[in-house]
Every structure is written in structure tokens, then in C-alpha cells.
C-alpha distance (Angstrom), angle and dihedral (degrees) to the residues before:
residue distance angle dihedral
M1 . . .
I2 3.75 . .
R3 3.74 119.5 .
A4 3.83 126.2 -167.3
Y5 3.78 112.7 -140.6
V6 3.72 122.1 177.7
R7 3.81 108.9 -131.3
P8 3.86 119.0 -153.8
V9 3.81 92.8 -114.8
L10 3.75 92.2 50.9
T11 3.74 90.9 46.3
A12 3.80 89.2 53.1
L13 3.68 93.8 47.5
L14 3.78 92.9 50.8
S15 3.80 91.4 46.1
V16 3.83 89.2 56.3
A17 3.88 91.3 47.5
L18 3.77 90.0 48.0
L19 3.77 93.2 49.9
S20 3.76 98.1 43.2
S21 3.85 104.5 38.0
C22 3.83 104.3 26.0
A23 3.82 101.4 43.1
D24 3.79 90.4 -127.3
K25 3.80 106.0 144.8
G26 3.80 96.3 -173.8
S27 3.82 126.3 123.1
P28 3.75 134.8 -156.1
T29 3.80 112.2 -77.2
T30 3.81 98.3 -167.1
D31 3.68 133.0 37.6
P32 3.81 118.9 -105.7
P33 3.79 118.6 -102.4
T34 3.80 119.3 -78.1
A35 3.75 135.0 -179.5
D36 3.79 87.6 -88.0
N37 3.85 92.4 46.6
P38 3.81 109.1 37.1
N39 3.77 96.1 156.7
T40 3.75 110.8 139.4
I41 3.81 136.8 156.4
K42 3.81 111.5 -127.6
V43 3.75 121.4 -143.5
G44 3.83 119.7 -173.6
V45 3.72 121.3 -134.9
V46 3.77 114.9 -163.3
L47 3.83 112.4 179.3
S48 3.73 142.6 150.8
L49 3.76 100.6 -102.2
S50 3.78 94.2 158.0
G51 3.82 139.4 15.7
P52 3.87 130.0 62.6
L53 3.84 94.4 -47.6
A54 3.78 97.4 42.5
T55 3.75 105.4 154.4
G56 3.76 100.2 130.7
D57 3.83 102.4 95.3
D58 3.79 94.4 86.0
A59 3.80 92.5 44.0
K60 3.77 90.7 51.8
R61 3.77 92.2 51.9
G62 3.80 91.5 46.5
A63 3.83 91.1 53.5
E64 3.83 90.3 47.4
V65 3.83 88.9 55.2
A66 3.73 91.7 51.7
V67 3.83 92.7 51.2
A68 3.71 92.5 47.7
Q69 3.75 93.3 52.4
I70 3.76 94.1 43.5
N71 3.81 93.6 49.6
A72 3.92 88.9 46.3
L73 3.79 85.0 60.1
G74 3.75 96.7 48.7
G75 3.76 106.3 -81.2
V76 3.77 127.1 -114.0
L77 3.82 128.4 -51.8
G78 3.83 86.5 -5.1
K79 3.82 91.9 -57.8
Q80 3.81 136.3 101.5
L81 3.80 122.0 -109.9
E82 3.75 117.2 -121.4
L83 3.80 125.0 -168.3
E84 3.78 120.3 -144.5
A85 3.80 101.6 -163.5
V86 3.79 126.3 -171.4
D87 3.81 138.3 174.6
D88 3.77 117.7 -121.0
Q89 3.88 89.3 -168.9
S90 3.87 90.5 -132.4
D91 3.74 87.2 -70.5
E92 3.85 118.3 125.5
K93 3.87 92.8 -155.1
I94 3.74 90.0 55.2
A95 3.76 90.4 45.4
R96 3.85 89.3 55.1
A97 3.88 89.4 48.7
K98 3.75 90.9 52.0
F99 3.79 94.4 49.9
D100 3.81 89.8 49.0
E101 3.81 88.7 51.6
L102 3.76 90.4 52.9
L103 3.76 91.2 49.8
A104 3.78 90.6 50.8
K105 3.82 86.2 59.2
D106 3.78 91.6 50.2
V107 3.82 92.7 -108.4
V108 3.80 102.5 143.0
L109 3.91 99.5 166.6
A110 3.73 123.2 69.6
I111 3.84 145.1 166.1
G112 3.81 111.5 -131.0
P113 2.87 163.0 -30.2
S114 3.78 106.3 -144.6
T115 3.86 99.2 -148.0
N116 3.72 140.7 49.6
G117 3.77 94.7 -122.7
A118 3.88 90.6 53.1
A119 3.85 89.2 51.3
L120 3.76 92.7 51.5
A121 3.84 88.7 49.7
I122 3.78 90.2 63.7
K123 3.77 99.7 39.5
D124 3.88 93.4 113.5
L125 3.90 90.3 55.7
L126 3.73 89.9 52.9
L127 3.79 96.9 45.3
S128 3.80 90.4 49.2
D129 3.86 90.3 50.4
K130 3.75 91.0 -123.7
L131 3.72 90.6 123.8
L132 3.83 138.6 27.2
V133 3.81 119.1 -160.6
I134 3.82 136.5 174.5
S135 3.77 113.9 -156.9
P136 3.73 119.6 -152.3
S137 3.76 93.7 -161.5
A138 3.82 118.0 13.8
T139 3.72 103.5 104.5
S140 3.79 112.1 158.7
P141 3.89 115.0 136.9
V142 3.84 85.5 -134.5
L143 3.88 83.9 79.1
D144 3.81 90.9 56.7
V145 3.77 90.3 87.1
L146 3.80 115.8 41.8
D147 3.84 94.8 174.6
S148 3.79 110.2 44.1
D149 3.81 90.4 -172.8
A150 3.78 92.0 57.6
G151 3.85 93.3 45.6
A152 3.77 128.8 -143.5
A153 3.91 119.6 -30.0
P154 3.78 115.9 -97.9
A155 3.84 112.4 -82.0
N156 3.87 90.4 -129.5
P157 3.75 112.3 20.7
R158 3.82 121.5 -179.2
P159 3.82 112.7 -93.2
D160 3.73 92.2 -109.8
Q161 3.77 91.3 54.0
E162 3.79 98.2 53.1
G163 3.76 111.9 111.3
L164 3.81 94.1 7.4
K165 3.78 93.6 114.4
P166 3.87 122.2 51.8
V167 3.76 117.0 -90.8
F168 3.76 135.2 170.3
L169 3.86 101.8 -108.5
R170 3.87 119.4 -149.0
T171 3.82 134.1 177.1
A172 3.80 90.4 -160.7
A173 3.85 121.5 78.9
T174 3.72 119.9 -103.3
D175 3.78 122.0 -95.7
I176 3.82 87.5 -116.2
F177 3.83 84.4 74.6
L178 3.82 90.6 45.2
A179 3.77 93.8 52.7
T180 3.76 91.9 43.3
A181 3.82 91.1 51.7
I182 3.84 92.7 48.7
A183 3.76 92.7 49.1
Q184 3.79 92.5 46.3
Y185 3.81 94.6 50.5
A186 3.77 92.9 44.7
S187 3.71 95.4 48.2
E188 3.82 97.8 46.4
I189 3.75 123.9 112.7
P190 3.80 104.1 -126.6
N191 3.81 118.5 -130.4
G192 3.81 109.9 -82.9
E193 3.83 92.8 16.7
T194 3.80 130.5 105.4
E195 3.77 99.0 -154.5
R196 3.77 135.1 59.7
R197 3.72 116.5 -94.1
C198 3.83 92.6 -120.1
G199 3.80 109.6 12.0
N200 3.85 91.6 158.7
I201 3.81 122.6 27.1
V202 3.76 147.9 -177.5
L203 3.78 107.5 -130.7
V204 3.83 110.4 -149.7
S205 3.88 117.4 -175.1
Q206 3.76 139.8 173.5
G207 3.80 109.2 -109.9
D208 3.78 98.9 -122.3
D209 3.80 143.0 72.9
Y210 3.75 91.3 -67.8
G211 3.80 101.0 50.2
R212 3.72 104.8 31.9
P213 3.93 99.1 56.4
I214 3.81 93.8 46.3
A215 3.79 92.8 45.1
A216 3.78 88.8 51.2
L217 3.74 89.5 53.4
V218 3.75 94.2 50.1
E219 3.78 89.8 47.8
D220 3.76 91.3 50.7
R221 3.79 90.6 50.6
Y222 3.84 92.9 47.6
V223 3.80 91.9 50.9
K224 3.83 89.8 49.1
L225 3.78 87.7 53.0
G226 3.76 91.3 51.0
L227 3.80 92.4 -120.1
G228 3.75 130.3 138.0
I229 3.84 135.5 -97.1
A230 3.78 105.7 -166.9
R231 3.73 96.1 -178.3
K232 3.82 140.7 -1.3
L233 3.82 119.8 -149.4
E234 3.72 128.8 -176.2
L235 3.86 122.0 -151.7
D236 3.74 123.1 -143.0
P237 3.82 108.0 -115.6
N238 3.86 86.8 -139.5
V239 3.75 100.8 92.3
A240 3.75 90.9 -163.6
N241 3.80 91.8 67.3
A242 3.78 94.3 94.2
S243 3.82 97.0 167.5
K244 3.81 93.1 62.0
L245 3.78 91.2 48.3
D246 3.78 88.7 50.3
S247 3.83 92.0 49.9
A248 3.82 92.4 48.1
A249 3.79 91.3 49.3
A250 3.90 91.2 50.9
E251 3.82 90.9 49.8
A252 3.78 95.1 49.1
A253 3.88 93.2 47.9
S254 3.75 89.6 45.9
T255 3.79 95.7 54.4
L256 3.78 92.4 93.2
Q257 3.76 95.7 177.7
A258 3.85 91.7 64.4
K259 3.78 119.0 89.9
C260 3.79 95.1 -165.9
Q261 3.77 143.6 15.3
I262 3.83 118.4 -134.7
I263 3.89 111.9 -153.9
V264 3.75 121.0 -158.9
A265 3.82 105.6 -175.3
Q266 3.75 145.5 112.7
P267 3.91 118.7 -93.1
Q268 3.80 98.6 -96.9
I269 3.84 95.1 46.2
A270 3.78 92.5 42.4
G271 3.76 92.8 47.9
A272 3.80 91.5 49.4
Y273 3.84 91.4 49.2
M274 3.72 92.1 49.5
L275 3.82 90.4 52.9
A276 3.80 88.2 51.7
F277 3.85 90.3 48.8
K278 3.89 92.9 49.9
K279 3.82 89.3 47.2
Y280 3.85 89.6 53.9
Q281 3.78 89.4 47.8
L282 3.79 91.4 54.0
I283 3.72 92.7 49.3
N284 3.83 94.0 43.7
P285 3.76 105.3 32.2
T286 3.84 95.4 159.7
K287 3.78 96.6 47.0
R288 3.77 91.9 100.4
D289 3.85 142.2 -26.3
Y290 3.79 95.8 -79.4
S291 3.81 92.5 -176.1
A292 3.80 88.2 66.8
F293 3.78 95.0 46.8
L294 3.79 107.5 92.0
T295 3.80 125.9 -153.1
I296 3.79 115.7 -148.6
G297 3.76 119.5 -179.6
S298 3.76 141.4 -169.3
D299 3.81 124.7 -115.7
G300 3.84 90.8 -75.3
L301 3.87 87.9 75.8
R302 3.85 90.6 51.5
Q303 3.75 91.7 82.3
D304 3.87 135.3 89.9
K305 3.84 86.2 -125.3
F306 3.81 89.9 66.6
I307 3.73 91.0 53.4
E308 3.77 90.7 48.1
A309 3.86 92.3 46.6
G310 3.85 88.7 53.0
R311 3.77 92.2 62.3
T312 3.77 123.3 91.9
D313 3.78 86.0 -134.0
P314 3.89 106.4 28.8
S315 3.83 90.2 -162.9
D316 3.83 93.5 59.1
K317 3.79 103.6 88.1
S318 3.71 92.4 -176.8
A319 3.81 93.7 59.3
P320 3.79 119.5 97.1
T321 3.79 120.0 -106.7
A322 3.81 124.0 -127.1
G323 3.80 88.0 -130.0
E324 3.85 90.9 65.4
G325 3.87 113.0 139.2
G326 3.87 92.4 11.2
F327 3.77 123.6 126.6
T328 3.75 128.9 -129.1
L329 3.80 133.3 -172.7
A330 3.89 128.1 -153.6
A331 3.73 141.3 151.0
D332 3.76 110.6 -68.9
A333 3.83 92.1 -116.2
A334 3.88 100.0 134.9
P335 3.84 104.6 35.0
E336 3.75 112.0 -165.9
G337 3.80 132.5 -140.7
K338 3.75 115.6 -33.2
F339 3.78 91.0 5.6
S340 3.84 93.4 61.1
T341 3.78 120.5 114.2
Q342 3.71 128.5 -137.0
E343 3.85 91.1 -108.0
F344 3.84 93.9 50.1
S345 3.67 93.6 46.5
A346 3.83 93.0 51.6
F347 3.83 87.2 52.2
A348 3.81 94.8 44.8
N349 3.79 90.7 54.6
L350 3.88 90.5 52.5
Y351 3.80 90.0 45.2
K352 3.81 93.5 53.6
A353 3.81 90.9 46.5
H354 3.82 89.4 53.1
N355 3.91 91.6 44.5
P356 3.77 107.5 40.4
G357 3.74 113.5 -156.0
T358 3.89 93.4 25.3
T359 3.71 112.2 135.2
S360 3.84 100.4 -179.5
V361 3.82 136.8 34.0
G362 3.79 118.2 -131.6
R363 3.80 118.7 -124.9
Y364 3.83 94.2 -114.7
A365 3.68 92.7 48.1
S366 3.84 92.6 77.0
T367 3.81 94.3 42.9
A368 3.78 91.7 51.1
Y369 3.76 90.5 47.6
D370 3.78 91.1 51.4
A371 3.81 89.7 48.7
V372 3.87 93.0 56.9
V373 3.79 93.4 42.1
L374 3.87 91.4 51.9
L375 3.78 92.5 43.7
A376 3.77 92.0 50.9
G377 3.81 92.6 47.6
A378 3.89 90.6 48.7
I379 3.90 89.6 50.6
E380 3.81 87.5 53.6
R381 3.78 93.1 45.3
A382 3.81 92.8 46.8
Q383 3.79 93.1 42.1
S384 3.70 87.2 -136.3
A385 3.81 139.6 91.5
T386 3.79 93.7 -167.0
D387 3.75 109.1 41.9
V388 3.83 99.8 94.8
V389 3.89 95.3 -173.6
A390 3.83 94.2 47.9
I391 3.90 90.9 46.4
R392 3.83 91.6 48.7
Q393 3.75 92.6 50.0
A394 3.86 88.6 48.0
L395 3.81 89.3 52.8
Y396 3.74 92.2 57.9
K397 3.84 92.7 47.6
I398 3.81 96.8 50.2
S399 3.79 94.3 42.4
K400 3.77 96.5 63.4
G401 3.81 113.2 19.2
R402 3.83 130.7 124.3
V403 3.87 105.5 -90.6
I404 3.90 112.4 68.5
V405 3.78 114.8 -143.0
G406 3.81 129.9 160.4
P407 3.83 146.9 165.5
N408 3.73 91.4 -52.6
R409 3.85 93.4 56.9
M410 3.82 100.7 40.1
T411 3.79 96.4 141.5
E412 3.87 89.0 52.8
Y413 3.86 87.8 47.0
F414 3.71 93.2 61.3
D415 3.80 96.8 36.1
L416 3.85 88.5 54.9
I417 3.74 92.4 47.6
R418 3.80 91.3 51.1
R419 3.81 90.4 51.4
G420 3.72 90.4 50.8
E421 3.82 95.2 -116.8
D422 3.75 123.1 164.1
I423 3.80 102.9 -104.8
N424 3.71 138.7 177.5
Y425 3.69 117.2 -153.8
E426 3.81 110.6 -146.0
G427 3.78 105.2 -164.6
A428 3.73 138.0 -145.1
S429 3.83 86.5 -111.8
G430 3.86 92.3 51.0
P431 3.80 130.7 -95.7
C432 3.85 113.0 -2.2
D433 3.79 99.8 -166.0
F434 3.79 103.2 148.0
L435 3.81 114.5 -134.0
P436 3.87 119.6 -142.8
S437 3.87 88.0 -96.7
G438 3.80 91.4 56.5
T439 3.77 97.0 -108.2
V440 3.88 130.5 109.6
R441 3.77 134.3 -136.9
S442 3.82 121.2 -117.8
D443 3.77 140.7 175.5
F444 3.86 114.1 -106.7
A445 3.72 127.1 -143.7
V446 3.82 135.5 -156.0
W447 3.74 120.1 -136.1
Q448 3.78 132.9 -176.3
I449 3.78 121.7 -148.3
V450 3.84 106.1 -124.0
N451 3.85 120.1 169.7
S452 3.76 89.1 -11.6
S453 3.81 93.0 -57.4
F454 3.86 132.4 102.1
E455 3.76 115.1 -108.6
R456 3.84 117.1 -171.8
R457 3.77 115.9 -121.5
A458 3.81 104.3 169.8
T459 3.74 144.2 -6.1
I460 3.84 123.7 -139.7
P461 3.83 112.7 -157.4
A462 3.74 121.2 -127.8
D463 3.81 90.2 -125.6
V464 3.78 90.6 60.9
L465 3.77 93.1 48.2
S466 3.72 91.3 46.7
E467 3.74 92.1 53.6
Q468 3.72 93.2 48.5
S469 3.81 95.1 46.9
S470 3.87 96.4 35.8
L471 3.80 90.7 -123.5
């Protein structure tokens, strides 16, 4: 079990970073806990920190930054926040057991889980209002409707009805947006060209609850656009099954009528597949014009772990990656350089102060940070750390009110909440306006892998994706 405690030195460090780089002139309003004042509010963190779907490290660090910042400003309800973080090892059964353990300790609020399968494993706990979670990364549309008998939530509920019924809350945009963005980019006619970028594709997907639903959404979009899917291939989630990866790579490369392959897979599987594809290319250099065959990947490829997994020796950072030249799309939750927002820059400064030596901020760090900040604000607004329904309703209220505040105005954020003002938390990861289904909207970006780094090529606004997907 990993616990995140805020040490006085770290609290002071983050307070300085907050004041100097984020223009937040607040100061702590309560003393930190001592042996005589041990009162804390515990928040569970159940993430995949190990195993084949390990994407939780960044999210855990992002959550820790939020707790440090909030505690430096006095905490919530006069108490300090404490994270109780555990690893579900990328196993949905272990995830369920970890959530049960939290409930046995009367911890009813949590950040996580990382994966869709783990989210489905706790559906009954959410439906019975025993537990409230905000996931930084589980984005399947299957999670949009927890109670299939009750059907989907109303598209435009009355304000007083929002959050009344259980939903699976997420600070990462739904995979419907991801699939729509992939299909849009692949089907575009590039400037100066006369044909679509990918009028005919090979659709390669990981054979599990990550790959299949997204691939189905991409396929649906392609069919609606009247475009072609020349072949569909499914990858074994067991990355050690090299023969199946080799077979899939050979079939994709041999589908000569396809102009592109769209890969929907997690980093390790996608990297192993691309290694197999490059191996086939070296053995069969005249099979096709590989330079004209594009690779476009889902958000699983927008991670450093994909670049590492695409190397013959993952530890050799100087080695080229098999994904070189490929494209990947993901929610624009960690905008880089000139594309950064004021809110993300404020968070990134805090993140780097908390993690000395860090040069980049992972995509799920910002969504986990926002999840903790929203949860803390909702606890304050609801005046309770245990009333799941009241906290959920408060989350809806503070996510899309009138007065915009964000990570660079955290003192004001809590002051406005305590005064009952109508606030709109604009997160480090972007807008966090919860939809009736519990998800959020987000811009998506397109990156190309160049010299083992991600270089932005395009941005697709949330409004465009919302219009195309009817969300």
C-alpha cells in the first residue's frame, strides 16, 4: 500500500511555487495536522501502477500534487486531505478487492480506477451509492449507462436533477470523442491533395475491453462516411505471443488496397506490434511502398511507454522506435509549449516542484489533479466527506457554473465555494463540465512521432467533435 502524506517541507515548497508562478496569493487558513489534531479526510486512489495496463503512475503523481496544494491552502472542512493509494496490478478483480477494502475503512470517495474493466467491476457499488469515484482515464462509452434498466440519463436534465442519480464520473473525455477524432483525421483530404488521407484502412485493435469498443466506434464512423475497411485484425493482449503479432503485421502489410493502418491498442501491445511490422518490412522490402502507408494510432500510442516498447532494447533511449513517423491522437490534456493554457501551465509548475528533475507531465497527471481538486471543492460545497449524493450533486454545480476559476486561482476557488458562489472550475486538463453521463468534452490533438518525440500536427476542437458525435 502506498500512502501520500504531505510533509511540511514539501508543503512549504509547493506554497512558494503556487505564490510565485501561479499568481495565487492565498495562504493556509488552518494548521496542518499534529499528534493533537489528527483529523484528516481520506480519499482512496486505486490505479494500475503495475501490470500490462500500467498507466497509473502519472495519475498518482497528479493526485499528490493536488493534495499538497490544497493542504498548503488549509485543506477542506478544516481538515487535511490524505490519499490512500493502492495498485490494482491491471487486474479488475484486484481492483474490486481494493475498493472493498477502502469501504471497510469507511473511505467512500476515490480517484480511479485506471481501466474500463476495473470500472465495470465496481458498478454495483456506484449504483448503490456506497462509493463515489472520479476516474482520470477510464473512458469507454459502456460506462455512460450504469443502470441498463433505467436507460441513459436525460440529455438536458434540470439543474436540480444533475448528479442526483449514480453515474461514473470521469475527467477524461469519452472514447466516442477519440474514435470520432481518429476517423475525422484519417478521412480528411489534406491541403493540396485530391484524395482522402486514408480512404481505405486496415483496422488493428487490441482484443479486450479497451481495443474492441474504440475499434467498433471507428468502424461505425467509417461506414457512415462511406469509406472502406479493407481488413480488421485483432491483437492478442498477451504481448508475449509473438507469433500472433507477426501474423497480424504480415496481414496488415499485405493488404495492398489499404492506404493506412489504424491501431487501437495500449502502449506495450502497440509497441510490440510495430516491432513485428518493422521486422516484416525488413524481410519483405518490396511488398509495398511502406513510405506511403500511414500508421495512425489511438491514445495508447501517445505515451512514452509506446516509444519504449517499440525499441528492440526498451532501456536504450538512443535507439530508434518502431513507431517512428506514425501519428497518434489523444485528448489535449497536457498541451505543450505554445499550445499550453494558463491553467495547465500553473499545474505544470506545481507538478515539477513536487517532482524535481521531471521534464514533462504525463497526460493522466492533469486529469487526476483535476479530479482531486473537483472532489475537494465538492466536499467543501456539500459540507460532508461521506454524503455521496450531496457530493456528486456539488460536483456538477462547481464544474459548470458562471465564475471561471482554475489551478492558478486556487485560493479564490475555495473562497468562492465557501461563499456559495456559482463557480466553473476550468481544469489543468481543460474544461471539466460534467455531462449527464458523467464524462467531459475535450479538444483532441494529432501528434507525429519524430526522433522518438511527439510533435503536434493538428488540433481538433471539442465543439467539432461534439457536433459530429452528438455529445
